[in-house]
C-alpha positions as CSV (number, residue, x, y, z in Angstrom):
1,M,87.6,113.4,114.8
2,G,88.6,113.6,111.1
3,R,86.6,111.9,108.7
4,G,87.3,110.3,105.3
5,D,86.8,113.4,103.2
6,G,89.6,115.5,105.3
7,S,86.8,117.4,107.1
8,G,88.1,117.8,111.2
9,R,91.1,117.2,110.5
10,I,93.7,117.9,113.3
11,V,97.4,118.5,113.1
12,S,100.2,119.5,115.9
13,A,101.7,122.7,115.9
14,P,105.8,122.7,115.6
15,S,106.5,123.0,119.3
16,A,104.2,120.1,120.3
17,D,105.5,118.1,123.0
18,D,106.4,114.8,121.7
19,T,107.8,113.7,124.7
20,G,107.7,109.4,125.2
21,A,105.5,109.6,121.8
22,G,108.4,106.7,120.0
23,I,105.6,104.7,118.2
24,L,104.8,106.4,114.6
25,H,101.7,105.4,112.3
26,V,102.5,106.9,108.6
27,D,99.5,106.0,106.2
28,M,100.3,107.4,102.7
29,D,97.1,109.7,102.0
30,A,94.8,108.3,99.3
31,F,97.2,106.3,97.9
32,Y,96.5,104.7,95.1
33,A,95.0,108.1,93.5
34,A,97.6,110.0,94.7
35,A,99.9,107.7,92.8
36,E,97.3,107.9,89.6
37,V,97.9,111.9,89.8
38,L,101.6,111.3,90.4
39,R,101.7,109.4,86.7
40,D,99.3,112.6,85.6
41,P,99.5,115.5,86.9
42,T,96.3,116.9,85.0
43,L,94.3,114.8,87.5
44,A,95.1,116.6,90.5
45,G,92.4,118.6,92.1
46,K,89.9,117.0,90.5
47,P,87.4,114.2,91.9
48,L,88.9,111.0,91.1
49,I,87.9,107.1,91.6
50,V,90.4,104.4,91.0
51,G,88.3,101.6,90.0
52,A,87.1,99.4,87.3
53,P,85.2,101.6,85.2
54,E,82.6,99.4,83.9
55,G,80.8,96.1,85.2
56,R,81.0,95.7,88.9
57,G,83.7,97.2,89.8
58,V,84.4,98.7,93.2
59,V,86.2,102.0,94.2
60,S,89.6,100.5,95.3
61,S,90.9,104.3,96.2
62,A,89.4,108.0,96.1
63,S,90.6,111.3,95.9
64,Y,89.8,113.7,99.0
65,E,88.2,116.0,96.3
66,A,85.6,112.6,95.3
67,R,85.5,111.5,99.1
68,R,83.5,115.0,99.7
69,F,80.7,113.7,97.5
70,G,80.4,110.7,99.9
71,V,82.7,108.4,97.5
72,R,84.3,105.5,100.0
73,S,86.8,102.7,99.6
74,A,84.6,99.2,98.6
75,M,81.6,101.4,97.3
76,P,80.7,100.0,93.7
77,V,82.0,102.1,91.0
78,A,77.9,102.6,89.8
79,R,76.6,104.3,93.2
80,A,80.3,106.4,93.9
81,L,79.0,108.0,90.2
82,R,76.1,108.4,91.1
83,L,77.3,110.3,94.4
84,C,79.5,112.4,92.0
85,P,78.8,112.5,88.7
86,T,81.9,114.6,87.3
87,A,84.6,112.3,88.9
88,I,87.0,110.6,87.0
89,V,87.2,106.8,86.6
90,V,90.8,105.2,86.2
91,P,91.6,101.3,86.6
92,P,94.1,100.5,88.8
93,Q,97.7,99.8,88.4
94,I,98.7,97.7,91.0
95,D,102.4,96.7,89.9
96,R,102.5,100.5,89.8
97,Y,101.4,100.8,93.4
98,V,103.6,97.9,94.6
99,A,106.5,100.0,93.3
100,L,105.7,103.2,95.1
101,S,105.0,100.8,98.3
102,N,108.2,99.1,98.1
103,Q,109.9,102.8,97.8
104,V,108.0,104.2,100.7
105,M,109.0,101.2,103.2
106,A,112.8,101.7,102.2
107,I,112.7,105.1,103.1
108,F,111.1,104.1,106.8
109,R,113.8,101.3,106.7
110,D,116.6,103.9,106.6
111,V,115.2,105.5,109.3
112,T,114.7,102.7,112.0
113,P,114.9,98.9,111.4
114,L,111.8,98.5,113.5
115,V,109.1,98.8,110.7
116,E,106.1,97.0,111.0
117,P,104.1,97.0,107.4
118,L,100.1,96.9,108.3
119,S,99.2,96.9,104.4
120,I,100.6,98.4,100.9
121,D,100.3,102.0,102.1
122,E,100.7,102.2,105.8
123,A,102.6,101.2,108.9
124,F,104.1,101.1,112.2
125,L,107.8,102.7,113.1
126,D,109.2,102.1,116.7
127,V,111.9,105.0,116.1
128,R,112.7,105.0,120.2
129,G,116.3,103.3,119.8
130,V,117.1,106.3,117.2
131,R,117.1,109.6,118.4
132,R,120.5,109.6,118.9
133,L,120.8,109.9,115.1
134,W,117.7,111.8,113.9
135,G,116.1,113.6,117.1
136,S,113.3,113.2,118.7
137,P,110.1,111.7,117.9
138,G,108.5,114.8,116.4
139,E,111.5,115.4,113.9
140,I,112.0,112.7,113.0
141,A,108.4,112.1,111.9
142,R,109.0,115.1,110.4
143,M,112.1,114.4,108.2
144,I,109.9,110.9,106.8
145,R,107.3,113.4,105.4
146,E,109.8,115.6,104.1
147,K,111.6,112.0,103.1
148,V,108.5,110.6,101.3
149,K,107.4,113.9,99.8
150,T,111.0,114.4,98.2
151,E,111.9,111.1,97.2
152,T,108.0,110.1,95.8
153,G,106.2,113.1,95.3
154,L,103.7,111.3,97.5
155,T,102.0,112.8,100.9
156,C,101.6,110.5,103.9
157,S,99.9,111.7,107.4
158,V,101.9,110.8,110.7
159,G,100.6,110.1,113.9
160,A,103.1,109.9,117.2
161,A,102.4,108.5,120.3
162,A,103.2,105.9,123.3
163,T,101.5,102.8,121.8
164,K,100.3,101.7,118.4
165,H,96.5,102.4,119.0
166,V,96.9,106.1,119.9
167,A,99.1,106.4,117.3
168,K,97.2,105.0,114.5
169,M,94.0,106.7,115.7
170,A,96.5,110.3,115.3
171,S,97.5,109.7,111.8
172,T,94.0,109.3,111.0
173,I,92.8,112.5,112.8
174,S,95.4,114.7,111.2
175,K,94.6,113.4,107.5
176,P,95.5,114.1,104.5
177,D,99.1,115.4,104.9
178,G,99.8,116.2,108.6
179,L,101.2,115.2,112.0
180,L,99.5,114.9,114.9
181,I,101.6,113.9,118.0
182,V,100.7,112.5,121.4
183,A,102.8,113.4,124.2
184,E,102.9,110.2,126.4
185,A,101.4,111.8,129.6
186,D,98.4,113.5,127.5
187,T,97.6,109.8,126.0
188,R,94.4,110.0,128.4
189,R,92.7,113.4,127.9
190,F,93.6,112.6,123.9
191,L,91.3,109.6,124.1
192,A,88.5,110.9,126.2
193,A,87.5,113.3,123.8
194,R,87.2,110.8,121.4
195,S,84.1,109.0,120.1
196,V,83.9,105.2,120.6
197,R,83.7,104.9,117.1
198,A,87.3,106.2,116.7
199,L,89.1,103.7,118.7
200,W,90.9,101.2,116.6
201,G,89.0,97.4,116.3
202,V,85.5,98.8,117.3
203,G,83.3,98.2,114.3
204,P,80.4,99.3,113.9
205,K,77.9,97.2,115.5
206,A,80.3,96.9,118.7
207,A,79.7,101.5,118.3
208,D,76.3,100.8,117.8
209,A,75.7,98.9,121.0
210,L,77.8,100.8,122.7
211,E,76.0,104.4,121.7
212,S,72.6,102.4,122.2
213,R,73.7,102.5,125.9
214,G,74.4,106.3,125.8
215,L,78.3,105.7,125.7
216,R,79.3,107.8,122.9
217,T,82.8,108.9,123.8
218,V,85.6,107.5,125.6
219,A,85.3,109.4,128.4
220,D,81.7,107.6,129.2
221,L,83.6,104.8,128.7
222,L,86.0,105.3,131.4
223,E,83.0,105.5,133.4
224,A,80.8,102.6,132.8
225,P,80.7,99.9,135.1
226,T,82.5,97.0,133.6
227,P,79.2,94.7,133.8
228,V,77.7,97.3,131.3
229,L,80.8,97.3,129.1
230,E,80.4,93.1,129.3
231,R,76.8,93.0,128.3
232,A,77.0,95.6,125.0
233,L,80.4,93.8,124.3
234,G,81.0,90.3,125.4
235,P,83.8,89.6,127.9
236,A,86.7,89.9,125.6
237,M,85.6,92.7,123.6
238,A,84.7,94.6,126.9
239,D,88.2,93.9,128.3
240,R,89.7,94.7,125.2
241,V,88.1,98.2,125.4
242,W,88.4,98.8,129.0
243,H,92.4,98.6,128.2
244,L,92.2,100.9,125.0
245,S,90.2,103.6,126.5
246,R,93.0,104.3,129.0
247,G,96.0,104.2,126.8
248,I,96.7,100.5,128.0
249,D,98.3,98.9,124.8
250,P,101.3,96.3,125.4
251,R,101.9,95.2,121.6
252,E,105.4,96.5,120.3
253,V,106.3,97.4,116.3
254,T,107.0,93.6,114.7
255,T,108.9,93.1,111.5
256,E,107.9,89.7,111.3
257,R,104.4,89.8,109.9
258,V,102.9,86.5,110.5
259,E,99.9,85.9,107.7
260,K,96.5,85.2,109.8
261,S,94.5,84.0,106.8
262,V,94.7,84.0,103.0
263,G,91.9,84.7,100.8
264,H,90.3,85.3,97.6
265,E,86.9,86.6,96.1
266,E,85.1,87.1,93.0
267,T,82.6,89.6,92.0
268,F,80.2,88.4,89.1
269,A,79.7,90.7,85.8
270,D,76.0,89.4,86.5
271,D,74.2,88.1,89.6
272,V,74.5,84.2,89.8
273,D,71.8,81.6,91.1
274,D,73.1,78.5,89.1
275,P,74.2,75.9,92.2
276,R,76.7,74.5,89.6
277,V,78.3,77.9,88.6
278,L,78.6,78.7,92.3
279,R,80.1,75.5,93.3
280,S,82.3,75.7,90.6
281,E,83.7,78.8,91.5
282,L,84.1,77.5,95.3
283,R,86.4,75.1,94.0
284,R,88.3,77.6,91.7
285,L,88.8,80.0,94.5
286,G,89.8,76.8,96.9
287,D,92.1,75.7,94.5
288,R,93.6,79.4,94.3
289,V,93.8,79.9,98.4
290,A,95.5,76.4,98.6
291,A,98.5,77.3,95.7
292,R,98.9,80.4,97.9
293,L,98.8,78.5,100.9
294,R,101.6,75.9,99.5
295,A,103.7,78.6,98.1
296,H,104.3,80.5,101.3
297,G,104.8,76.8,103.2
298,W,101.3,77.1,105.2
299,E,98.5,75.3,106.2
300,A,95.0,76.1,107.1
301,G,93.2,74.7,110.2
302,V,90.0,76.9,109.3
303,V,87.8,76.9,105.9
304,A,85.7,80.2,105.7
305,V,83.6,81.7,102.8
306,K,81.8,85.0,102.5
307,I,78.5,85.2,100.3
308,R,76.9,88.4,99.3
309,L,73.5,88.5,97.6
310,S,72.3,90.8,95.0
311,D,70.8,92.8,97.5
312,F,74.0,93.1,99.3
313,T,73.1,90.9,102.3
314,T,75.9,89.1,103.6
315,F,76.8,85.8,105.3
316,S,79.9,84.2,106.6
317,R,80.7,80.8,107.8
318,S,83.6,79.0,109.2
319,Q,84.3,75.5,109.9
320,T,87.6,73.8,111.3
321,L,89.3,71.2,109.6
322,A,89.8,68.3,111.3
323,E,93.7,68.4,109.8
324,P,94.9,71.7,108.7
325,T,96.0,71.4,105.1
326,S,97.0,73.0,102.2
327,V,94.9,71.0,99.3
328,G,92.5,72.7,97.0
329,Q,90.2,69.4,97.1
330,R,89.6,69.9,100.8
331,L,89.6,73.5,100.8
332,G,87.0,73.4,97.9
333,E,84.5,70.5,99.4
334,T,84.3,72.6,103.0
335,A,83.6,75.9,101.2
336,I,80.8,73.8,99.2
337,D,79.6,72.3,102.3
338,L,79.5,76.0,104.4
339,F,78.0,77.5,101.4
340,E,74.9,75.1,101.0
341,S,74.2,75.6,104.4
342,V,73.1,79.0,103.8
343,S,69.8,79.8,103.4
344,R,68.9,81.9,99.7
345,N,66.7,83.1,98.2
346,L,68.6,85.9,96.1
347,P,70.6,85.5,93.3
348,V,74.3,85.6,94.6
349,R,76.7,88.7,93.8
350,L,80.3,88.0,95.2
351,I,81.9,84.7,96.8
352,G,85.2,84.5,98.6
353,V,86.9,81.3,100.2
354,R,89.6,82.1,102.9
355,G,92.0,79.7,104.6
356,E,92.6,80.9,108.7
357,K,94.5,79.8,111.7
358,L,97.5,79.2,109.2
359,R,100.5,77.4,110.7
360,P,103.7,76.1,109.0
361,S,103.3,73.0,106.5
362,G,103.8,69.6,108.4
363,S,104.7,71.1,111.7
364,G,101.5,69.2,113.4
365,A,101.8,65.6,114.2
366,L,101.9,63.0,111.9
367,A,98.2,61.2,111.0
368,L,98.6,57.5,110.8
369,W,97.0,57.6,107.2
370,D,96.7,60.6,104.5
371,E,93.0,61.0,103.7
372,D,94.9,63.6,100.6
373,Q,97.8,61.9,99.7
374,D,96.2,61.4,96.3
375,W,95.1,64.4,95.8
376,R,98.2,66.2,97.1
377,R,100.3,64.3,94.4
378,V,98.0,65.7,91.8
379,E,98.5,69.3,93.1
380,D,102.2,68.9,93.6
381,A,102.2,68.0,90.0
382,L,99.9,71.0,88.9
383,D,102.0,73.7,91.0
384,G,105.2,72.4,88.9
385,A,103.1,72.6,85.8
386,T,102.3,76.3,86.7
387,A,106.3,77.1,88.1
388,R,106.8,75.9,84.5
389,F,104.6,77.0,82.1
390,G,102.7,79.6,84.0
391,K,99.3,80.1,85.3
392,G,96.1,78.8,83.6
393,V,97.8,76.2,81.6
394,V,96.3,73.4,83.4
395,T,92.5,73.7,85.5
396,R,89.8,71.7,86.8
397,A,87.4,70.4,83.5
398,T,84.6,71.5,85.2
399,L,86.4,75.5,84.5
400,L,86.2,75.4,81.2
401,G,83.2,76.5,79.1
402,P,82.3,79.0,76.4
403,G,85.1,81.7,76.3
404,R,87.5,79.9,79.2
405,A,89.2,77.0,77.0
406,G,92.7,77.9,76.1
407,G,93.4,80.3,79.1
408,G,93.1,81.1,82.4
409,V,89.8,81.6,84.0
410,P,88.3,85.0,83.6
411,S,88.6,87.5,86.6
412,H,84.8,88.4,86.3
413,P,83.5,84.9,85.6
414,R,79.7,84.7,83.8
415,P,77.0,82.3,84.1
416,P,77.5,79.7,81.0
417,H,74.9,81.0,77.8
418,R,71.1,78.6,78.1
419,T,69.8,78.5,75.4
């Protein structure tokens, strides 16, 4: 299994059998870092970190040269620099990355209309219906890699297989700048040699549970009795792993992506232990989530909060609402209730609010009365003001404080000064 730093990389020979491998997973290589090298070629071949260069920022992306020192995405930049002191840190330029992503996705759609973006830098492609136009799956994968390189200057890695799950595994193993083809008839043999940690959807805790029972490879899973898997993972996860380990994955490439959740989170510039500041931040995040829900015509049936303490201990709590909503006041109040249900003995480093179980607005049965009617009117008016004058013009009074009046809330708010 290839690792995040590119070691252990496996690629296919030009003559590799691609029979039945009509699903491609295309993944851009260290996308943000590669985009920065494209902007400034003097960064090529150097350990590069994309992230906030000061404060409490985290690594958004890292070049393979930096990854070989142990630098990983979502790691605090300060820790990344301790691991790799010679790394160059550049701030992220999201607008530039989005523009490049749009260019890459357009290349994919020129090849096949069946493109399912997973994120800004990866997508599934179903090429089974375009073989008469472009050739076999292997030929199409090579063409895509060449077009991406020629038209954008970026490299990508491609996995080709009979299912989405195996295609994604194959692209990971081939990184960076590689192509790995798994013919349909070779699926079981390919999977059997992999670590249980390589299965898409098996996280660290599930992998630990399996390995503690001596189940270290997919071959071990194939021989394990179902009750053993259920005791390790629970019935639902055990059933999923049983199918994936056998190459059974009926999921099709879907071009319409339905959002599963909408969320916002903040990492504070300094750890915060003032409950008033934390409640205020939860309300602000609840308002941001609600505004995004309304903008896209969704309502959330579940509210979830994420709390990370100064020692990086992280808690998650969620609550199902009596009625789905896109009202920020309701989301914020629920988030505060969830937050206060968590016992904390340390200051808070990060806090987040998320709306889950989304459904189209107004798709449910009408209630006899609307408890949020007044707040709904207020927030409709705020949406109108935002559309006309821009973000940050109108906000809650509780969010105004030193350094905040007259503008939007800062990205990394500090607790109020105490005299």
